[in-house]
Every structure is written in C-alpha cells, then in structure tokens.
N, C-alpha and C positions, 0 to 999 in steps of 0.2 A: 520396490520402495526402499528396502533396506540399504542397497548400495548407494542410492541417491542421498541417503541421510548419514552417510559416513563423514567424519570430520574433513577428510581430504576433498570430498565432493562439495561440501556446502559451507565451508568457512573461508575467510579471506585468504588470498594467495600469500599475503604478507602477514600471516597470523601472528608470528613472533613479535611483530611491532604494533599489533592492533590492541586497543583497549576496548574489549567487548563486554557489554553488560546485557542481562536479560532476566527472564523469570522461568522458574521451573515449578511444576506442581509436585509437592513433596507429600507422599503418603504418610511419612513419619510425622510431619508437622500438620497434616490435615488441611493443606491449602497451599497458596502460592508463596514462593520465596524468591526475593531478588538475588541475583547471582552475578559474579564476575568470572570471566575465563582466566585461569592461570595455568599455563602448561597444558596438560592433557585432562584437566578436571575443571569443575565449576565450584565456586566457593560462596558461602552465604554472606550477603551484605546486610542482613536485617538489622544488626546492631548499629551499623553506620547509617542506614536508611531503610525504614520498614517497607517503603514502596518505591517503585521506579520514579514516581512523581517527586518524592522527597529527595531522592538522589540528585535529580537534575536541578534542585533549588540551591545546591552548594555553589558558592562563588566559582569554585574550580572542582568539578566532580572528579576529574582525573587525579588531581593532587590529593583529594580526600581519600580516594581508593588506595593510592600509593602509600599514603600515610597511615592507613588503617592497621598495618601490621598483620599478624597472623589471623586468618579467618577460618571458620569451620568448613571443612570439605563436605560437599553435598554428594557428589557422584562424579564419575568419569564423563568426559565429553562423549565418548562412544555410547555409553548407556543412555544418557538423557536425549541424545539425538535419535538413536535407534527407537527408543520408546515413544518418540513424538508422534509416530503413526499408530493410531489405535488398532489398525488392522494387523500390525506386527507386534503388538504389546503382549508381553508375557509376564503379567503382573510385576512391574518394576517398582523400585522405591521412589523414583522421580522421573519426570519427563519434561521436555522443553515445551513452553507455551509462549504466547505472544509477549514481547518484551515491554509492552506498555501496560499501565493499569488505570489510574484515575484520570489520566489525560483525556481531554476531548479528542475525538477522532475526526479530523477535518480533511477536506480534499479540495484542491484547486482543479477546476475543469477547463478544458479548451485552451491549454497552454502550448500546444504544438499545432502547426499548420495542418499536418496530415490528419490528425484526429479531429481538428476543427472542421475540415471538409466532410469527414465522415459523419459528424454530428449534424451538419446541414443536410446531408443526404438522408439520414434517419428521419429528420423532421419532415422533409419534403415527401418521403416515401410513406409517411404516417406509420412507421414501424413495420412495414411489410417488406420482408427480405427479398421477395420475388421482384419487387419494383426497384430495388436498390441500384442495379447496374444502369438501367435506363436513366434514372434520376441523376446518377453520378455523371454520366456523359453530358446531360443538359446543364447541370450546375457548373461543371468545369468549363463548358463552352462560354458561360457568361462571366464567371469570376476568375477563371484561370486556375492553374494548379499550384502556382508559386506565389504565396503571399508572405514568404519569410522575410522579404525586405521591408515589410511594413512594421513600424514600431507601434505597439499598442498605445493608444491615447495621443498619438502625434497628429499634427495638422494634416499630414498626408493620409492618415487613417480616416480622419473626419471627412476629407474630400472624397475618398473612396466610398465611404458610407453613403454619401449623397448620390453618387453615381449608381450604386447598387440598388438604392431605394427607387431611383428612376427606372431601373431595369426590372423591378419587381423581384429582386434576388436577395434582398436583405433578410437576415435571420437573427433570432435571439442568440444563436451560437456565434455569429460574427460579431454581435454586440460585445460579448464578453471576450471574444478572441482578439479583436483589434481595437476595442474601445478602451476608455480610461480605467474602467473598473473590472477587476478580475472576478471570475466566478469562484466563490469560496462557499462550500456547503458542508453539512454534517454528513459524513459517510456512515458512521455507526456510533453506537453508544459506548461510553467508557466501559472497559472490561469485557466487551463483546467480541473483540477481534480474536481470531484463531492464529496459532503459530505455524511454523514449518512442520510438515508431516501430517497436519490435520486435513480433514475434508473441508472443501469450500462448497458453498451451497448456491444452486441456481433454482429459481422459482419453477415449480412443476408446470405452470401455464405458459412459461416463456418458450418461444420457438426460435428466437434469434438473440444470442447472447455471446459474450466473449470475455476473456481475461484482459486486464489492463495492468501491465508491468510498470511499476513506478518506483522512484526514490521517495522515501518518507523521512521527513526531518523531525527530530525531537526538539521541542521548544519549551522553555520553562515559563513560569508565570510572568517574568519580566520581559518576555519577548525575545530572549536570547536563544539562539540555535546552538544546541550543545552536542548534537550527534546526528547520525543518519542510519537508515536501514532500508530494507526492501519491502515492497507491498504489492498486493494484487487486489485491485479495486474491481471486483467481479461486477459486471454490468449487464443489464438486460436491455438490449438495443430496441426490441420491439416495444417494451413498456415506455421507455424514455422517448422513443420516437412518436408515440401516440400523444404524449403530453409531458414535455420536459419539466414544466412548472408544477403540475398537479400530481404527476405520477413519479416524480424523482425519488421520493422515499421508497416506493415499491420497487423501482428499478435498481436502487443502490443498497438499501438497508434491509436485508433479509438475514435469516439465520446463517451464520458462517460465511457471509458474502464479503467479509473483510479479513484478509490475511496479511500479517506483518511479521517480519523476522529475517533470518533466524535470531540474530542479536542486534542491538544498537551499537554501532561503532562510535565511541565518543571522540570529539575533536581533541587532538593533542598535537604534539610537534611532528607527528608522522601523517596526519590526516586532518583535513579541514574543509571549509566550504568551497575552496577552489578545486579540491579533488572531486567534490560533488558535481561542480559545474562541468568537469571533464569526464564524468562517468559515461561509459557506453554500456547500456543494458542489452542483454539478449534474452529471448524468451523462446521456449519450446513447449509444444503440446504433443504428447504421445497418446494417441487414442487406443482404446481396447480393440478397435476395428483395424488397427494398423495405420491409420491416418497420422501423418506428421505435419505439424505446422511450425515454422521457425520465423522469427522476426527480430528486429532490433529497434532500439530507441536511444538516440544520442542526446544527452543533456545539452550539448553544444547548440542544439537546434531549438531549445525552448525559447518562447517569445517573450517571457517575463523572467527576470532574474529570480532565483529562489528566495533571496532575502527580501525582494520586493513583495513576493507572495506572502511571506511571513508578516511583513509590515501591514499588508491588507487584511490579514486574518486576526491580528491581535494589536491592540494599541489603546489610545485614549477612548475610543468608541466601543471597544469590546474587550473585556478581560476574561482570562481563564485562570482562576486561582490555583488549579492543579496542573497548569500547563496544557500543552496540546501536542499531538503528532499530526503532521501535515503532509498528505499525499501531494506531489508536485505535478501530477498529470502525466500523460503518455502521448507519444507520437505514434504508438503502435495501434493500428486499427485493421484487424485482419479481414481480407477480402477474398482469400483463397477458397474456391468452391469445395464444399465437402460432400453434400448429399445430392445436389443437382446443379446444373450449369446456371449461372446467374444468381444463385441464392447465397453465395458467400459462405462464411464460416459460422458455425454455431457449435456449442459444446454438446457432448454426450456424456452420460454418467460413466465414470471410470477413466476419463481423461486424466493424465498426469501433467500438471503445469509446473514448469521450472522457470524462475526468474533469476537472472544471474548478472553480476558484475564483479570483476576480480577483487576490488578493494572491500566489498561488502559480503561476498559469498553468494549463496544460492538459497532462494526460498522455494520450497517444493510442496505442492498440495495436490490432492486427488479431488476430482469433481463428483459431487453427489447432489441429489435433490435437497433443497433446504428444509423440507419436512421430514427428511430421513437422516440428517446429520445429528450428531449428539446435541441435545437441547442445551441452551445457555441457561444455567441455573445459579451461577455464582456471581452475584452483583455486589453493589457497594455495601449494602447492609451485611452480607455474608463476609465481605472482606474486613469490615470493622470488627465483627465478632471474632474472626480469625486472629486479627492483630491483638485484640484484647486478651484472647486465650493465651497467646504467646508472650504477653506482658510487654508489648511493643508500643502501646498507646500511652502518651504522657500528657 
C-alpha cells in the first residue's frame, strides 16, 4: 500500500497545474483541517474556510485561495498520503481523509448502458450470483446489448418502453436508465465517507458485491459545480438484487462503503466540466489470492450529461444548504469469474482497489468487512465542537 500512496502514484499527471483541495486529520489540532496542495506540501485553509463546504460557497474558490497569501504549512504530501493507510501508520502528525465534510453525499445510478443491463440482471436473478449468466443471456436476447443510441426521456425511449412491457422485459432499472427521471439517491451521510488509503467496507452477509469506480462532482448550495474527484460506490449486488427499493440503504450505506478522494480538483483555467466529460477511468482489483481484475469506464459513454444529473439533484424542488457531492455512476460492472464458473466477481477481504484517471489521480482502498473497519465516530456535533475549540465559528 505504501508505494500506491506515493504522490507520483496517486496525484494528477499535471499536478503542477492542478488546484487540489482536501482534508487531513491533524493530531495537533485534534480534528479535520481543510487544506490546499502547494508544491510538495499541504497548507491549512481554515482561516479562509473552516470547512470544505464553506470553501465551495465562494464565488470563485480558486481566486479566493490564490489571494489568501501565506498559509500555515500542515505537512508534506509524502507524509499525509503515506499515513492515510491505518495499516502503515506510524503515529504521524496528520493524514489524508475524505475531501468533503458537511455536503450531502448523493449518487446517480444507472447512467451507463453496461451497468444498466447488469442491474436488470441483478433484479431478474433476485440477487443470486449463480443465476446471473443465464439471466444475462435471456435479457440480452430480448432487449439487446446496445441501448447507447437511446436518449433518456426521448420519444424513442418511450416507444421502446412499450415494446419491452409487451415482451415482459421492462424493469425499474430501465425506467431510470432511459426514462425522463434520473435515479438520484443518498449514498452515505455527511462526514461518513472515507478517503484514499482507508479500508472500505462490505457487509459480512453479502456474497455478491463489487466496487463502482466513478467521477464525483463537488457542488455548492447554489447548484454550481466547482470541482471533481474520484469515488468508489461500494455496492452489494445480492442485497440490491433482492429489493432495489427496500434494501437500497443496506446495499449502499454501510460503514466505510463510500470512498472519495484523494483530493477535489477545483475547476480553473486548466480543468473544467469538459475535461470531466472526457475522462477515462480505469480500475484494478488486486486480491490477496493473486486474483487480478481490470476494467475501464469512459465518461464519453454516459447516457445523461453530468450537469443534467446535477440539475436533477438540486434545484427549486430540493436544496442542500451545505452543498453536495454527486457520484455520476459507472459503466463498470465486473462479470469475470473469481470463485466458480458462472458466478462472476465478488470481493474478498484484503482486495486492493485502485480507481484512476490521469487528471484526477488515483483513489486506493483496501477491502474489509464493514463490522471490522474503523467505526465512524466523528459526526456533525463533533465537527462543531472542534471548530469552536479552534475559534473558527463566527
């Protein structure tokens, strides 16, 4: 894990041009500190913005940071990244944590055709991995494997819906995949996400689960998208397949099942929403058993534009006073057999998951059972006490 968390391995390829902000846990300050990357170190933004949420409320966060002048140095990049893994931690002064804090953690689902078909398969298989391959063949025989030409909410999509209903092949996943309304759900609670280097959790009763590599947008309370980062929306395919409506919380929101990081790259003259639209994500799982899984997810193949998803998440009908971070969905749905023919992929404890794209870097996490990961104990009340102790509440 140490080599995976070196700056050269997990920061953007064009680091010198990137405006990167995040959060570290500071032992000296007794809690989280918002930081910006400058050169080979991270610097304290607390006097400019006590929280990441506050930072994104500036009319121009990048200009505010550039105009902040001299900032207190917190630690070197090498040290905060190395210490992000609790397994390699040698009581440091500070370590990197998830770059968001008070923002709602939302996710858009079924935004890529490949993963949409896998969700239909989960539903039809009732969460049973052993039935997945047979169901996959029968579903593709009816609806085909290429729905990418269908624009969600279009008259063509409505006509296809009627055909699939007549064939008995309609699904709630197809409804949100090609219908007018996107699936937007709460992935996790504010302050509960883990950062790069941390363990991610899978439910001990789950026998069919997978990582979901995604781009995550940072959005302020006005609905303006101010930056982007990487995320792993850890998913329990068996739980969601049994009941996507009633078991979605258990399938998605468990201890450490949401990883975000390593930093949020703010939009500036070097990086913006068009760069997000062009991102090519790669993902690799290295198992303790020697198993290797690789895959890719191209944002060019997303069925709904990222800003359309933001508009469906926040607006006149729903406000987020502290802003939100929004997972954009994934086209990556692993089907490579791991334990037995026809059963596809599932995690085992000790898997190392790496989610990468050159302009955002790499998010690295180790898989553990969610009842064995470090418990989440630092919530909103603790954050308020921390900020008050530091004299940052006004």
